C-alpha positions as CSV (number, residue, x, y, z in Angstrom):
1,M,0.0,0.0,0.0
2,L,1.2,3.5,-0.8
3,R,1.2,6.5,1.5
4,F,0.7,10.0,0.1
5,T,3.5,12.2,1.4
6,I,3.9,15.9,1.2
7,L,7.2,17.6,1.9
8,V,6.4,21.1,2.9
9,G,8.1,23.5,0.5
10,S,9.2,20.8,-1.9
11,V,7.7,18.2,-4.3
12,V,5.1,15.5,-3.9
13,S,6.5,12.0,-3.5
14,F,5.3,8.5,-2.6
15,I,6.8,6.1,0.0
16,P,6.0,2.5,0.6
17,S,4.4,1.5,3.9
18,C,6.4,-0.7,6.3
19,P,5.5,-4.3,5.6
20,C,6.2,-5.5,9.1
21,H,4.0,-3.3,11.3
22,G,1.5,-4.7,13.7
23,P,1.0,-7.6,16.2
24,G,2.5,-10.9,15.0
25,F,5.1,-9.3,12.8
26,T,8.8,-8.7,13.5
27,C,11.3,-6.2,12.0
28,E,14.9,-7.4,12.2
29,D,15.5,-8.8,15.7
30,D,12.0,-8.4,17.2
31,W,11.6,-4.7,16.3
32,G,15.4,-4.3,16.8
33,D,14.8,-2.3,19.9
34,G,16.0,-4.6,22.6
35,G,12.5,-4.9,24.1
36,E,12.5,-6.0,27.7
37,A,10.8,-9.2,28.6
38,T,8.1,-8.7,31.3
39,G,6.3,-11.7,32.7
40,M,5.5,-14.0,29.9
41,G,5.7,-11.5,27.1
42,V,8.1,-9.0,25.5
43,C,7.6,-5.3,25.9
44,G,7.2,-3.7,22.6
45,D,5.3,-6.4,20.7
46,S,1.9,-4.6,20.9
47,N,0.4,-7.3,23.1
48,V,-0.4,-6.5,26.8
49,D,1.0,-9.7,28.3
50,P,1.1,-10.8,32.0
51,G,3.3,-8.4,33.9
52,E,2.6,-5.5,31.6
53,E,0.2,-2.6,32.1
54,C,0.4,-1.4,28.5
55,D,2.2,-2.2,25.3
56,D,2.0,0.3,22.5
57,G,4.4,-1.4,20.2
58,G,7.5,0.4,21.3
59,T,10.0,0.8,24.1
60,V,10.2,4.6,24.5
61,S,9.1,6.3,27.6
62,G,7.1,9.5,27.7
63,D,4.3,8.4,25.4
64,R,2.0,7.1,28.2
65,C,3.6,3.7,28.1
66,S,7.1,3.4,29.6
67,D,10.1,1.5,28.2
68,T,9.1,-1.4,30.6
69,C,5.5,-1.3,29.5
70,M,4.2,0.4,32.7
71,I,1.5,3.0,32.5
72,E,2.6,6.7,32.6
73,A,-0.3,8.9,33.8
74,C,-1.0,12.1,35.6
75,A,-3.2,11.9,38.7
76,W,-5.0,15.1,39.9
77,D,-5.8,15.7,43.6
78,V,-9.3,16.7,42.8
79,A,-10.1,17.3,46.5
80,A,-7.7,20.2,46.4
81,H,-9.8,22.0,43.7
82,T,-13.2,23.7,43.6
83,F,-15.0,22.6,40.5
84,P,-15.9,24.0,38.1
85,I,-12.7,25.9,37.4
86,V,-13.4,29.1,35.3
87,V,-10.8,29.4,32.5
88,W,-12.1,32.3,30.4
89,Q,-15.2,34.4,29.7
90,G,-17.2,33.5,26.6
91,Q,-19.6,31.0,25.2
92,A,-18.2,29.6,21.9
93,V,-16.3,26.8,23.6
94,Y,-14.7,24.0,21.7
95,G,-11.3,22.5,21.3
96,Q,-8.9,20.0,22.9
97,I,-7.4,19.8,26.4
98,A,-4.3,17.9,27.4
99,F,-1.9,17.3,30.4
100,D,1.6,18.8,29.9
101,G,4.8,17.3,31.4
102,D,4.1,18.8,34.8
103,C,0.5,17.4,34.8
104,D,-0.9,20.9,34.5
105,L,-3.9,21.1,32.2
106,I,-3.5,22.9,28.9
107,V,-6.8,24.3,27.5
108,S,-7.5,25.7,24.0
109,G,-9.8,28.7,23.6
110,G,-12.9,29.0,21.6
111,E,-14.2,31.1,18.8
112,E,-14.0,34.3,21.0
113,T,-10.3,33.8,21.9
114,S,-7.3,32.0,20.4
115,N,-5.4,32.0,23.7
116,V,-4.0,28.8,25.0
117,Y,-4.4,28.5,28.8
118,R,-2.7,26.5,31.6
119,V,-4.7,25.3,34.7
120,D,-2.3,24.5,37.6
121,K,-2.6,21.0,38.9
122,D,-2.0,22.1,42.5
123,D,-4.1,25.2,43.0
124,G,-6.3,25.5,39.9
125,S,-4.9,28.9,39.0
126,V,-5.2,29.9,35.3
127,S,-2.5,31.5,33.2
128,I,-2.0,32.2,29.5
129,V,0.5,30.0,27.8
130,A,0.2,31.4,24.3
131,P,-1.4,34.8,23.8
132,H,-4.0,35.7,21.2
133,I,-2.8,35.6,17.7
134,H,-4.4,36.7,14.4
135,Y,-6.7,33.6,14.0
136,Q,-10.1,33.1,15.5
137,V,-9.7,29.6,17.0
138,A,-6.9,27.6,18.5
139,S,-8.8,24.2,18.6
140,A,-6.4,21.3,18.1
141,L,-3.9,20.8,20.9
142,T,-1.6,18.1,22.3
143,Y,1.6,17.6,24.4
144,R,4.7,15.8,23.2
145,A,7.0,14.5,25.9
146,S,10.0,13.8,23.6
147,D,10.7,17.6,23.3
148,D,8.6,18.8,26.3
149,S,6.5,20.9,24.0
150,I,2.8,21.8,23.5
151,Y,1.6,21.8,20.0
152,Y,-1.6,23.5,18.8
153,A,-3.1,24.3,15.4
154,T,-5.3,27.2,14.5
155,G,-8.4,27.0,12.4
156,L,-11.3,29.1,11.1
157,H,-8.7,31.6,10.1
158,D,-9.4,35.3,9.6
159,P,-8.7,36.9,7.1
160,P,-9.6,33.8,5.0
161,E,-6.5,34.0,2.7
162,L,-4.3,32.9,5.6
163,F,-3.6,29.2,6.1
164,A,-4.2,27.3,9.3
165,T,-0.9,27.1,11.2
166,L,0.8,24.6,13.6
167,Y,2.6,26.2,16.6
168,A,4.9,24.8,19.3
169,V,5.3,26.1,22.8
170,D,8.6,25.0,24.3
171,D,9.5,24.4,27.9
172,Q,10.2,28.1,28.4
173,D,6.7,29.0,27.1
174,Q,8.2,30.5,23.9
175,V,5.9,30.1,20.8
176,H,7.4,28.9,17.5
177,E,5.6,28.7,14.2
178,I,6.2,25.2,12.7
179,L,4.3,25.0,9.4
180,T,1.0,25.8,7.7
181,F,-1.9,23.6,6.5
182,E,-4.2,24.0,3.5
183,D,-7.0,22.2,5.5
184,T,-8.7,22.7,8.8
185,V,-7.2,20.7,11.6
186,T,-9.7,19.4,14.1
187,S,-7.4,17.4,16.5
188,L,-3.8,16.6,17.3
189,T,-2.3,13.6,19.2
190,V,1.1,12.0,19.3
191,A,1.8,8.6,17.8
192,P,3.5,5.9,20.0
193,E,6.7,4.3,18.7
194,G,5.0,1.2,17.3
195,F,2.5,3.1,15.1
196,G,4.0,2.2,11.7
197,G,6.8,4.5,10.8
198,F,5.2,7.4,12.5
199,G,6.4,7.0,16.1
200,G,6.8,10.3,17.9
201,Q,5.1,12.2,15.1
202,L,1.9,14.3,15.5
203,I,-1.3,12.7,14.2
204,A,-3.8,15.2,12.9
205,T,-7.4,14.9,11.8
206,T,-8.1,17.3,9.0
207,R,-11.1,18.4,6.9
208,P,-10.1,19.0,3.2
209,A,-13.8,19.5,2.3
210,P,-17.2,19.4,4.0
211,N,-17.7,15.8,3.1
212,A,-14.1,14.6,3.3
213,S,-11.6,14.0,6.1
214,A,-8.1,12.7,6.4
215,L,-5.6,11.5,9.0
216,Q,-2.1,12.9,8.6
217,A,1.2,12.2,10.3
218,I,3.3,15.3,10.8
219,D,7.1,15.1,11.2
220,V,7.8,18.4,12.9
221,E,11.6,18.0,12.5
222,T,11.5,17.6,8.7
223,G,8.2,19.3,7.8
224,V,6.9,16.1,6.1
225,I,3.1,15.6,6.2
226,T,2.0,12.1,5.3
227,T,-1.7,11.4,4.6
228,F,-2.3,7.8,5.6
229,A,-6.1,7.5,5.7
230,Q,-9.0,9.3,4.0
231,S,-12.7,8.9,4.4
232,D,-16.1,10.6,4.2
233,I,-17.1,9.7,7.7
234,G,-15.9,13.0,9.0
235,F,-12.8,12.3,11.2
236,G,-13.1,14.5,14.3
237,V,-10.9,13.6,17.2
238,A,-8.2,10.9,17.4
239,A,-6.7,9.2,20.5
240,F,-4.4,6.2,21.1
241,G,-5.1,3.3,23.5
242,A,-2.6,1.6,25.8
243,D,-1.9,-1.0,23.1
244,G,-1.2,1.6,20.4
245,T,-4.6,1.3,18.7
246,L,-5.7,4.6,17.1
247,Y,-9.4,5.4,17.8
248,V,-11.1,8.2,15.8
249,T,-14.6,9.7,16.0
250,G,-16.6,9.7,12.8
251,W,-18.9,12.7,12.9
252,N,-20.8,12.0,9.7
253,S,-21.3,8.3,10.5
254,D,-22.2,8.6,14.2
255,S,-19.4,6.1,14.9
256,I,-16.1,5.4,16.5
257,V,-13.6,3.6,14.3
258,T,-10.0,2.2,14.6
259,V,-7.5,3.2,12.0
260,T,-4.1,1.5,11.3
261,A,-0.9,3.2,10.1
262,D,-1.7,1.6,6.7
263,G,-5.0,3.4,6.5
264,V,-7.3,0.4,7.3
265,I,-10.5,1.7,8.9
266,T,-12.6,-0.7,11.1
267,P,-15.9,0.2,12.9
268,F,-15.6,0.0,16.7
269,F,-19.0,1.4,17.8
270,T,-21.9,2.8,15.8
271,G,-25.0,4.7,16.9
272,I,-23.6,7.6,19.0
273,S,-24.9,10.9,17.5
274,N,-22.4,13.5,16.4
275,P,-19.3,12.3,18.3
276,S,-17.0,15.2,18.9
277,G,-14.7,14.4,21.8
278,L,-12.7,11.4,22.7
279,A,-10.3,10.3,25.5
280,V,-8.9,6.8,26.3
281,A,-8.2,5.9,29.9
282,P,-4.5,5.4,30.7
283,D,-5.0,1.6,31.3
284,G,-6.7,1.3,27.9
285,S,-9.8,-0.4,29.4
286,R,-12.3,2.2,28.3
287,M,-12.9,5.4,26.5
288,F,-15.0,8.5,27.1
289,V,-16.9,10.0,24.1
290,A,-18.5,13.4,24.0
291,H,-21.4,13.6,21.6
292,Q,-24.1,16.0,20.7
293,G,-27.9,15.6,20.5
294,D,-29.7,15.5,17.2
295,P,-30.6,18.1,16.1
296,L,-27.4,19.9,17.2
297,W,-29.2,23.1,18.4
298,A,-31.1,21.0,21.1
299,G,-28.0,21.4,23.3
300,E,-28.4,17.9,24.8
301,D,-24.8,16.9,24.9
302,R,-23.4,13.9,26.8
303,I,-20.1,12.2,27.8
304,D,-20.5,8.5,27.9
305,E,-18.2,5.5,28.5
306,L,-17.4,2.7,26.1
307,S,-15.6,-0.4,27.2
308,I,-12.4,-1.7,25.5
309,P,-12.8,-4.3,24.0
310,G,-16.5,-5.0,23.6
311,A,-17.7,-1.4,23.1
312,T,-20.4,-1.6,25.7
313,L,-21.9,1.8,26.4
314,T,-22.4,3.1,30.0
315,P,-24.2,6.5,30.4
316,R,-22.2,9.0,32.4
317,V,-23.0,12.8,32.4
318,E,-25.2,15.2,30.5
319,I,-23.8,18.6,29.6
320,V,-26.2,21.5,29.0
321,Q,-24.4,23.8,26.7
322,G,-26.9,25.1,24.1
323,F,-25.7,25.8,20.6
324,A,-22.5,27.2,21.9
325,G,-19.8,25.2,20.3
326,T,-18.6,21.6,20.2
327,L,-17.8,19.6,23.3
328,A,-14.4,18.1,22.4
329,G,-12.0,18.6,25.3
330,I,-11.7,15.5,27.5
331,V,-8.8,13.9,29.4
332,V,-8.7,11.0,31.8
333,D,-6.1,10.8,34.6
334,G,-4.6,7.7,36.3
335,A,-7.0,8.0,39.2
336,N,-10.2,7.7,37.0
337,H,-11.0,11.4,37.0
338,V,-12.5,12.6,33.7
339,L,-11.9,16.3,33.2
340,Y,-13.6,18.2,30.4
341,E,-14.0,21.7,29.0
342,A,-17.5,23.0,28.6
343,P,-19.5,26.3,28.6
344,E,-21.3,27.4,31.7
345,M,-24.5,29.5,31.4
346,P,-24.5,29.1,27.6
347,D,-26.2,31.7,25.4
348,T,-26.1,34.4,28.1
349,D,-24.0,37.5,28.7
350,Q,-22.4,35.8,31.7
351,A,-21.2,32.7,29.7
352,R,-17.8,31.3,30.6
353,A,-15.6,28.4,29.7
354,I,-15.0,26.0,32.6
355,I,-13.2,22.8,33.4
356,D,-15.4,20.3,35.3
357,M,-14.9,16.7,36.2
358,F,-16.6,13.4,37.3
359,E,-15.2,10.3,38.7
360,A,-15.4,7.2,36.5
361,S,-14.9,4.6,39.2
């Protein structure tokens, strides 16, 4: 199978996919990474064996699964906070949230602000990480441990002749422009080492057209953007499980799917209306999906739980937000706390963006 690869500022080329990716395959000497045996299995073979808590197909720490296949996860002391935590004033709330390397919460703004905020894990104080820029929305956002940087992409650009842009915020909170996109970016995450040849790269969901969507791998060091999957199901938000499986919401198809690095799309769950947000628990046993009522303007949004495997749905919380944006920002910590961004008092002059939480014990 061929992958369509774009070298920013250069020519279009094609590269073959790696023929030895996935469970049951070996490259050189069992991935050639010196994977450490744990229990009855080998760390780095994409199988969660006895003695392992996770196995994402690699042996690199800092990607939520350590080099000995132990879970790496933040754990908030929620008792030390008063929820909801007010982040900013406004009602058009949508975008991703993520833990950074200090386990503080990074929050993207909405249509009324393109600031990127930090919520302190200890006292809940709010500060601005990246100040307002000349775009309307900073929606897609993730953290990459390998360079201790926050990455975010702007969308719904204004003026319209400007391209959407990827930025990095380094460990000194300095903002760097990385590259531009021709398409709207709806989410960002980081690929684990075992995800094809894309380990450590950013994975973006993009919308080339209203009825088209794509998954792209972004090598921020070289500027290479590789499209490895395309579909009309409306890719929305992407998240990796503890075993390296990539889960993606399908807005147009009311579904959650899995997607391989070779672009194979497989249904995981169907029948959840307008799924817009997605987070996988650190142990990989379940995911939490934000979805909107139908019709959208009803404002009857929910976050519900899906088991992994099995895809059994358990109702969790209802979010009343009106027609005030898309509920997308969700994270799950290692203590089973689900934190999410939502508007409070939507469609009023007192509207504000908040971080709230529930315990998914």
